[in-house]
N, C-alpha and C positions, 0 to 999 in steps of 0.2 A: 342348465340346472337339473338334475336327474332325482328320482325317487321312487319309493319303491311301493307294492303292490298288496303281496299277500297283507289279508287284514286278520282283527281276533274283535273284540269288543269293549271286554276290563280284562281287568290285572290285578290279578289276588297274589295275598302275600306268599312270599317265595313263590311267584311266579316272574318268569320275565321273556320279553320279547327283541329279536335280535334282528341286527338290520338283513333287511330285506320282506321283516312283518310289519304292520301297522296297526293301531288302535283308531278305531273310527265311532265318531258318534252315532247316536240313535239313529237318526235320520240319514245319515250318509254324509250331514254337510260340510263335517270338519273331518282332520286326519294327520295322526300323530305317529312320527315313524323318523327312517333318518333318511338324508340325500345331502349332493354332494350342491359347489357353486360354483360358477366360473364355468371353465372348460370339462370338456367330456372326462379330458383323463386327469383330472382332479382326483386327487386319493384322500383330500379330506372329508371327512364326513361328519353331519352336524346331527342333534337330536330336535327337529322343532314340530312344528303345528303349521295345519296350510287347510286355506279351503280345497274341497274336492273334487275336481274334474272344472279346473277354472284356469283360462289361460290368459297371460303366461305365469306363473305356477305363484301363488300367491303366499309366502311363509309369514304370516305373523308374530311367531316367538320359537325363540334359539336358548334350548336348556346350556348346552355348552359352549355358547357363541364365542367365549374367550379361549377358548383350549379344545383346539378339534380332534377329533379320531383321526389318526393318521393311517385308518384300514377301514376294510368293512367287516372288524370283527367284534363290534361293539354292541355293548348287552346292558337293555335297563331295565332291572330289577327292583321290584318294591318289596323289602324286607320285614318284618313281622313286630314293629316297632314305627310304621308308616311311614318310613325313610325311603323315598326313592333314590336310588344309586343308578348313573351312570359307570358301565365298568368296558375299562379297554383288553384288547388282546393280551394283555399280561394281568389281567384280573383287579388292575387298580383304579379305584375311585378319581374320575376327573370331574364327575359334580355330581352333586347329593342335593335332594331339598331339605329344607329346614322345618324340622317339628318343632312347635311349641308344646310345654309340658303339659300334655293334657291327656286324658284315660285313651290310651289304645285300645282297640278290641278287633281282633279281622278284620286289617284294614283292608279297601279294596279301592282301586284307582278305574278312573273312567273320562273320557274324553264327554263334554257335551258341547250340543250344537251351536251352542254360542262362541266353542274357541276355546272354554275353559278348561283347562284338564285338573282335574279335583282328586284328591285322597280323602274318604271317608272312612266311618267305622261299618262294619259290613254288620254289626249287630250289636244289640245292648241295648243301654238308655240313653246313650250320645251318638245316636245309630246316624242323625241328621247334621252331628257335628262336624263342618267342614278341621278337618286336620293341617291341610295345604292345599293352596290352589294357585293356578300361573299366574289369573289375574293379581295376584298379589307382584309380579314380580315383571313387569314390561319389557317390552323390548323397543323396539323403534312403530311400534303400530298400535295405534289407540282404535280399538272394537267397540262397539253398541254394548253397553254396560259398564266398560271396565272404567276404571275411577285415576280421573289424574288428583292427586291432594296429598293432604295428610288425615293421619290416625291420631287425633288429640291424646288418647289411650296413653299408647305403645310408643309413640313419635316419630313411627315409621313413616318415610315420602315415598309415596306411590308416581312414577314419573317414564317419560320416553327417553330414550337416548338413540342417538342413529349409528347406524352400521359405519365402518372403516370407510368402506366401499359396498356398490353393489354386488363383490364377489365376498366377500369379509364381512363377517357380520360382528365382528367384536366393538365393542364397544368406539363410538366415534368423536368427533369434537363437544359438538352438539346436545341439547338435552333440552327438552319440552318440561316445564315444572311450575305449580302454583306456588307462587310467591304472596307469603302470609304478610308480608311487612303492609302498616296502612289497609287499604279496600284490596283483598286477594286479588290477584292478576294473574294471569296466565302467559309465560313469560319463557321464549328460546332463549338459552344461553349456549357460547361458545367457549367451551373453557368456564371461567368465572367471570366473564364480561356479558352483559344483555347486548343480545343481537338481534333479535326481534320482541314485539311487545304485542301479545295479542289481546292485549284488556283482561278488564275487571268485568262481571255479569250486571246486565242492566233490567233484567227481565226477559228480555229474548233471546239476546245471544251473547258474546264477549263484544265490547265497543270496537275492541280492531279487526273484528271479523262481523259486520254488520249485513253482509250478503248470505244469509243463514240458509244451508243447502237445503229443499226442500222434502227431501227424501229423511231428512233429520229433525228430531227434538232436542235439542239440547237443554240440560238441567244441571242446577244445582244446589249443593243439601252445605247446610251450613249449620252444625249442632254441637254440642258439648262433647261429643265422641268425636266426630271427624268433621274434615272440610274437603270437598270435592268436588269435581265438574266429572259428570257424563253425560251419554246422549244415547235415544232411543231410535231406530228406523221406527216411521209410519208404515212405511209397506212391507209386509211378512214376504213378499215376492222378491225384493230389493235387498241385495248388499251394501254395504258401507264401509268403508273405514277410512282412516287419514294416517300416512306414514309421514315422521322423520326422515328425512332423505338425508345424505350424504354429507350434503351442498348445506342444510340447515333451513332447507323449505317443506315448509307444511302440505304437503301432496294429497287430496282427497280422492277416493275412484269408486267405482260402483259397477255392479253388474245383476243382473236378474236370473229369476232359477229356468228362463228359457235359453237365456243368451250365453251363460258361463265364460264370458270376454268382458276383461277390467276394460273400463273405461275411465281416463286417466281425466278428471273432472277440472281441476285447478294444481298450481306451483306455486305460484305468485313471483317467479322468478324476474319477471320483469318490472315491478314495481317497485323503484328503487326509495318509495317513500315510506315501504314498511321498514325499513333500514332504521334501527334504532337513534332518536335522536339525533338525526341527519342534518336538520335547521338549526342545532343547538338550541338555546332556551328560549322562553316567549316567541314562539314563532310559529307557522301553519306551513306543512309540507302539503300544496299540492302536484297533483297529478296529471298533465294531461292527455294521459295516453301514450307518448311518446318520451317528454323529459321531464323531471320536475322540478319546481319552483317553490322557492319559501319567501314567506311574507311576515313581517312583525304584526305581533297584534297592534291594535288601535293602544296608545299610547306608550308605544315601545319605537325605537330607534337601532338598525344596526351596531353592535358593539365595533366593528373592523368595517365603517365603509369602503374602504379601498378593496376588502376583501371578498365584503357581500357583494359587489358589484362586478365582479368577476368568478361568481357564484361556489365561493367558499363560503359555505355557511354556520362553519362549527361554531365558531362563538359567539353566535347564535344574536340575540337582544335584547336589551337594557331599556329601563325607564325615559323617556323623553324629560321628565322633570324629577325631580326627585322629591320624593312625599316625604313631609314633615307629620305627619301624620296627628298634626295638633287635635283636629278636628274632623274625624275618619268620616262625620257624614257631609262632608262637601263634595266625597267620591261619590259615584254611580258607579251602573255595571255596564259594558256593552255586551249584547249578546250576541252569539256566532252559533248557526245551523250546522246540523250534518257534520257536526265535527266526530274522529277519535279522540275522544276523552284526553287530557293529559297521564304521565306516568301517576300511577295515586299511590305509590309506595311512602308518599312523606303525609298522608292526606289521612283525614277524620272523618267519621261517616257517623250519621244516626239514621234508623230506620225508621222513627216517630214522626220525624222532626219535617213541614210542610215545606216550599220554597221560599214563602215570604218568611217564615222561622228561620231558611237558611239563609238568608238574603244578610238578618238582620244581624246574624251571628260574624256572617264576615265583617260587615260594616262595625261590630266593635273591636274586631282583633287587628290589631297595625298589620300583622304578617300574615294576612289571609287574601289570598290575590284571585279567587274565582271561588265559583257554587253552582253546581249540578243536581238535579236530581239524580237519587240513587238508582232508581229503580222508574220505568219508564212504561208502564203497564200501566193502565187506566184513565189516562194524564198526567201520570208520575205522581211521585212519594218517596219519601226521605231525602238526605241533606248527604252533598259529599262536598268536604272543603278543601280547597289546594294552599299550602304555605309557602311563601318565595317563590321558585323559577316556577316556571310552566315546563313541561320535558315532554317531546316525544308527541306534538300534536298534529293532523292533518287532516286536511277534509273530503268530504266522500260527496257523490253527487247525488247519492240517495242514502237513506237510512241511518245517517251519523245520530247522533244527539245535540242538543241544548248546552252549551257552556257559555255561562255569565263571568265576565272578565272584567276584575276592579282597574277604573281608570280615573284620573281629576276631573272634575265636573268641567273642568274649562274643553277634556278632549270629549266634551260631549253636546260641548256647542253653545251651554249656559248655565251660570253660577247658580246653585240653589241653596234655599233659605229656610235654616231648618234650626236654628234656635230663636223661636218666638216659646211664650211662655209655658204653654200646653206642650210644648215637645220637651222642655224641661221637666215638668215634671212626669214625664214619659221616661225620660234616661233615669232619674232619680232612683227607679227600679232595675230599667232594662241594663244599667252600668255594671251590676252584680255579675253577670256573665253567669247565670242561670236559671231553672225556670220561679217564678214568682209566683206565691201563693192567695189570693183574693181572702181578708179574714172575713168575709163570713163564710168562704168555704172552710176556714180552718175552727172557725167555730160551731160549725155543725158537727164537723168531724171529733171536736172534743167535748161534744155537750156542752157548748158555751162553757170553756174552761170550767167545767163542774169538777168540784174537788172530789167526786168517785172516780176523776181521771188523774190524778195527782198523785205522781209518782216517785214525786221527787223535789228537791228544790235547794239551790247552792247561792252561791255571794251574787250571781247575777239577776237570778232568777228562777219560778219553777217550770218542772218539767210534768208534762200530760202525755198518758198515750192518747191515740186516736183513731179512728178509721174513716178514709175517705169513703165518696159515694159508690167507686170503682171495687170497694173490699178490702184494698191495701193498708196495712195497717201501717201507722207514723207514729214518731217520737218528737212531742213538738216542746222546743226551750223557749220558753217566754220572756224577754227581761223585762226588769223592774225597771219602774222610773228612777227610780237612787241607785241605779246600776252603775253609776257612772260611766255606761259606755256609751258614747255619741252615735251618730249617722257615721261619721266618718271613722271611729273604732270598728262600729260594727260590719263595716264592709271589707275592712281592712283583716277581719275573724273570720269572714265570710271568702275571701280568698283565699287566706292563711289554708282553711279546711278544704277547700276546692283543690289545692295542688296537693295537700297532705293525704285525700279520701281514697282507701281502699277499693278494689269495685268488689270486693269478696264480702266483707264486713260491714265495715264504718260508712255509710253512704248518705253524703247531704245530698236532700231532693231538691229544697229551693227552699227560697226563706219569702217573707212576708212583712210588707212596707209600708202603711198607714197610718197618717197621724204621728200620732208618738207609738203606736205599735211599730216593734221589730221582732220577727221570731225566725227562729232555725226550723228547718222540719227535716226531720232523718227517716231512712228506711235504712233499718239495720241495730246493731247493739252499739248503744252510747256508753262508753264505760263511765264510772262513777266520778272520776277525778277532772273529767271532762264535761259533764254536766254542773256539775258541784261550782267548780275553778276555772273553766277554759278551757285547762291544760290539757296539752294532750303531747304524745312521744308514741316510741313503738312499743310500748307495754300495754297504750292502748288496744292495741291488734291482739296482743296475746291475753286482755282480757277477751276480747271477743271471741276467740278461738278456744276459751277454756267453756264459752257458752254452749259453742258448737257440738264442743265433745261431750259433753253432758246432753243434751237434748238428744245426740244419737246415741245413745246408750241408753237414755230410758225411754224415747221416742216420744217425749212428749213436749210442749211448746214452752220456752220460759214464763211467756203471759198466761199460762195457765195457772199460774199455782197465786197470784196479785194477790186475789182474792181469797186465798185456801185461809182457812182457820187457824191451822197452826204452821204454817209457814208463809212467808212473804211472796217466794216466788220458787222458780226450781232453785237455783243456789241454796234456798234454805232449804228446800225439801233434801238435798242432796248433803248440806250439812249436817242436817238433823240425823241421816241413817250413819250419816262417815261417825259422827261425833257418836253414836250408839251400836256402834259396830256392825250395822248391818246393811252395810254399804250391797251387796246384792240384791238386796228387795228393789234396790235404784234401776234394775235390768227392767230393759222391753219384756212383757211376756212372748213376746214372739222369738223374741231370741234363747229363751229359756232353752238348753241343753246346747242348742248350738255354740257356745263361748264358753274358751276356760274360766272359772272363775278368778287364778291370780291375773289375766290378760284384761277380765273385767275391772278387777277393783283394782288393776293400776292405771287404766284409762279415768276411770273415776277421781283417783289421789292425783295425776295429771290435770285433772279438770279442773279440779278445785285450786290448784296449786299457782292456777292461770287466772282466776276471778279473786282471786285474795284484795281486801280492802285497798291495802297500798302496794303502788304499782313496783315501788322496788324491790317489795318482795315476790313479785311474778318473775317466773324463770323470762330467759328470752328464747327464742325460736328455735334458736340452734340447740339450746339444753333441752328444747321440748321433744326433739327428732330424739336424741339422746336416749331419753329417757321412756318415750315409747317401745323402742329401738331395741332399749338394755333390759339388763335383770339388776343391775344393783337398784340398794336402798337409796329408796327417794327420802328427801325431806319430809315432813307433818307439815300438811296445810295447814294456815290460821283464816281465821275466819272470813267471809266471802263477804263481798259490797253486797248485800240483800238487804240490809233492813230501809224501813221507810221512813223512821224519822233520822234528821242528818245527825252524822258524828261530825261533831266540830274541830274532832282531834284529825281526822286522817282525811274531811274529805268526801266520807262514803254515800252515796245514793243509789239505790233500785239500777240495775240493769234492766235496758228494753230490748226486745227481741222481736226481729220479724225474720228469719230467717228464710228466703229461700234460695233453689239452686240457683248455680251463676250458671248465665247464658253465654254463647260465646256470641250472641247478638245484643249484649246488655255493654253500653257505655258509656264512659261516662268523659265530658268537657272540661279542661283544667286550661283557665288563662292566665298568663305570665304577670300579671301587671296587676295591684289592686290600687283601687283608686282614692 
């Protein structure tokens, strides 16, 4: 492998560097230039980044990996638009960077000591804005601070892809990616098939790689904008990188500022338990240092005993006894320690539930086969549930996690008696498959169900607003005794709403059953037809969306107007301005002068169309998208559902609001069977 030596430190607009020159970082740690791979006689040239004076040459990024130059006449140029262009001898572009539609002002390119090649504005108000960076387009090397994951706003994925061979940096067969199905986990794919699974984040490391390298500190970020893994190096004198090799293994190497010689730490090539699902389903792979062996989990037996006995494990294991799940509380759990947890692509998780609550949730769902802590720091927290088969589990000698596998009580050595009178009373509330609230808590939140907090009433009973002790605003639907809805009907309604609930808008927080009291507690917008009649449809979320639009335009919460002298709530406030042809007065003061009046009025009109009293008058969401993006004449909105008094002809009652930004860490659980 050969590279060049003469160097510069920056590349300004319309400047270029040719083969034979390099771009160095400020401290001389990394270098960008042209190089060859393979034999010394190779004419193929690549533009790439490597660590300076490290042996052997450590290339960490290649621009033209799939289109090599055929001579040493290549030129890298930065044009006035901030785009990097790699030109061949014929002045044809064989590679270029992608610049998004940002304001470009005298761009400049330079290489950071981290190995990140960036293009920024050289002057102006957007001087610190990165126009383009190589860290967003990884090759086969995972360096400190580089992200493996997803930008949720743009939908762009950042992942490693192997070279075809040590002498060919073109994209190979393997890719290391963050899979967002279920609990996010790092997976090595071979084509479209899973080859190895490094697993999910447990607070310290990836569950499939518990032997954390002491030189590094792995991190996991999960928010509304991004989901990704990265790592930091703890000692500034130590350099550490991961490489996805052409054979699909994750190889780590390190060196120091003194030695400058790469030390290859691990490649994992001999541990066959790393091969995905080597033992099939419901089994555990055990590696003794020389050979793998597979064991069925407690309560399971080989699906094909003859093949299992000759070490053909691909068919895995099946339950010894078929579960009827008539009484899931006769089941128990067998605890395994030091495990790589099973594949989480079909899992469910919650960051707030403790391990005991997690166990109860698993017992109540016939499909739940195991549970574990989501985070193992500080004694453990969070809940992770698996459904159906358990795949790709292995045993570690140390540092693994605890896994609780569901088994019949007979597998634990004793039958269990759960159906005493006390337990039946607990089941009465637990079998609703969602959190329950004490009557005293709801009474305090609603001012002892005061008339002042009453915001509507339908055939099933009144709806009141309230505030929990933690400040969270709620809406409480309290069923009247003459509603005609008994405990059975109430539970079925709860189960239905749990299936239909939308994570952004209508959210059923829980319920309360004490004596003759039956209540539903919401966090979100209740459409009038549901509050009054118990009706729920796709138009219910349209109503909720309309409230959100009007809140965004006005900068105010719907609740702020519930006690207004002129209007019942924000919807009434907006309707009054609309009918008086003063719609622009609804606009938030901070947005004055920043929006086109025609667009503001269009948004208000769409919002009012969405919150009309009658569900059939509201547009569907596909029509809403066209309305907001188009310029065609819109229909006139009819009166919104904002009156405190119930309109018996339409079943309208006020809307309730408690909108909060959605978070990727917010989850809802849906059970499949109403009891």
